[in-house]
N, C-alpha and C positions, 0 to 999 in steps of 0.2 A: 504493500500500500504506500502510495507516494506521501512523503512527509512534508510536502509544501503546504504552508498555511493558506487558508482562503483569505482573499482580500476583496470582500464584497463591495461593490461600488456604493457610495453613499448618495442618496438622491440629491441631484443638483451639484455634485462634486465629482471630480475624477479621483480615484483612489491613489494614495501615495504610500510607497514603501521606503522608509528612510533609515539608513544606518544599520540595517539588519545583517546578520552574519549567516550567509548561505553556504559557507565553506563545505565542499564535498557533498552537497545535497544532490539527490537524484530527482530529476524532473521527467516524468513519463508522458507517453502519448495520451491523448484524450483530454488534456488540460489546455484550455485556451484563455489567454490573458488579453484583454482589450482595453486600450487607453489607460494603461497603468503606468505610473511614473516611479522609477527607482532612483533614489539619491544615495550616493556613497554606500552602496551595497557590495558586500564581498561575495563574488561568485567564483572564487578560486577553486579549481578542481571540481567544479560542478559537472555532473554527468547528465546531459540533456538528451533524452532519447525520444524525440517526437513532440515535445511541447510546442505550443504555438503562441506567438506574441504579435498582436496586430495594433498598429498605431500607438505603440508604447514609447516612452522616453526613458533613456538610461543616461544618467549624469553622474560621472565620477565612479562608475561601476568597474570593479576589478574582475575581468574574465580570465585572469592568468591561469594557464594549464587546464582550462575547461575544455570539455569535449561535447560537441553538438552533432547528433546524427539524425537525419530525417526531420529536423526541427524547422520552424518557420519564424522569421522576424520580418514581417511585411510592413512597409511604410513606417518603420520605426526611426527614431533619432538617437544617435549615440554621441554624447558630448563628453570629452575629456575622459574617455574610458581606456582601460589598459587590456590589451589582448596578447600579452607575452605568452608564447608557446600555446596559444589557443588553436583548436582544431575544429573545422566545420566540414562535415561529410554529407553530401546530398541534401544540403539545406536550402531553403527558399528565403532569400534576403531581398526580394524585389522591392524597389522603391525606397529603401532605407538610406539614411544620410549619416555620414560619419564626420564629426567636427572635433579637431584638436585631440584625436585619439592616437595611441601608440600601438604598433603592430609587430614588435620583435618576434621573429620565428613563427609568425602566423602561417598556417597551412590550411588551404581550402581545396577539397577534392569533390568534383562534381557539383551538382546543384545549380540553382538559378539566382544570380546576382544582377539581373538586368535592372536598369534604371537606378542603380545605386549611386550615391553621391560620395566620391572619395577625392575631391579636389585638394591638391597639395598634400595628400597623405604620404607619410614616410613609410613606404612598403619595401624598403631595402631588404633583400634576402627572403622576402615572403614567397610563398609557393601557391599558385593557382593552377590546378591541373584539371583540365576537362570541364571548366566552369562556363556556364552561359552568362555573358556579361554584356548583352546587347544594350547599347545606348548608355552604358555606365559613364559617369563623369570622372575621368582620371586626369583632368587638366592640371598640369604642373605637379603631378604625383612623382615622388622619388621611387623609382623602380630599379635602381642600380643593383645588379646581381640578382634580381628577382627572377622567378620562373613563371611564365605565362604560357604554358604549353597546352595545345589542343583546346584553346578557349575560343568561344564565339564572341568576338569583339566588334561585330557589325554595328556601325553607327556610334561606337564609343568615342567620347571626346578625349583626345590624347595630346592636344596642343600643349607645348612646353613641357611634356613629360620627360623625365630623365631615365633613359633606357640603357645606359652604358653597361655592357656586360650581361644584359638580361637574356634569358633563354625564351625566345618567342616561337619556337618551332611548332608547326601544326596549328597555329592560331589564325583566325581571320583578321588580316591586317588591311582590309579594304578601306577602312576609314582613317588610316594612318598616313599623314603627310610627312614624309621623311625630312622635309625642309623645316619643320616646326618642332622637331624633337632632337634631343641629344642621344644618339643611339650607337656611339662608337663601340665596336666590339660585340654588339648584340648578335646572338646566334639565330639564324633564320634558315629555312630550307629553300630549295630551288624554286618551288612554286611561289613562295612569298617573295623571293628576289624578283621574279617576273612582275608581280603585282606592284612592288615598290618602284621598279624601273618604269613601269607604265605611268605611275603617279608623277614621276619626274619628267614625263614627256617623251621617254624613249619608246621606240617601236621594237618589240621583242619578236624576233623571227625564229 
């Protein structure tokens, strides 16, 4: 039985969870949280297996070493949160925005992160493997040494992104303008090379 306390909405107010210790808590499927605000909550080593969060706000929440599988964070806002060594597998994070958060050793495998807002995010060394990231906002994001392999980046905003040494192989780079990013030493495959050459006005024969 899941040991997460209920936070029933109060009529006329959005429920708030402030300063609670959720260290190591297990969050199971079948629980949906909507329009809930978390302030300074410790989610370190939380094991989230299918819980759903919709239009929630996370401010100063520590997600360090947490594990999220088949979970959903849709249209949520993350402000000044920490994701050190966090793992997301087959999660739905559509339409969520990240502001002033840290992502050391973040790893995302599969799932749908379309329309997410990550402008200016420091994602150095982060791993995104096989993730759907259509129309994600990565403007000015720091992705040096990051892995974005097999990702669907169609329509993603990548202007001024730093991709030095990044592994981009197998990803859709159709929306990447190589003249607007720093991508020295980035790894791409032959098909991607043709796409980028076409973007630069070359005719690939």
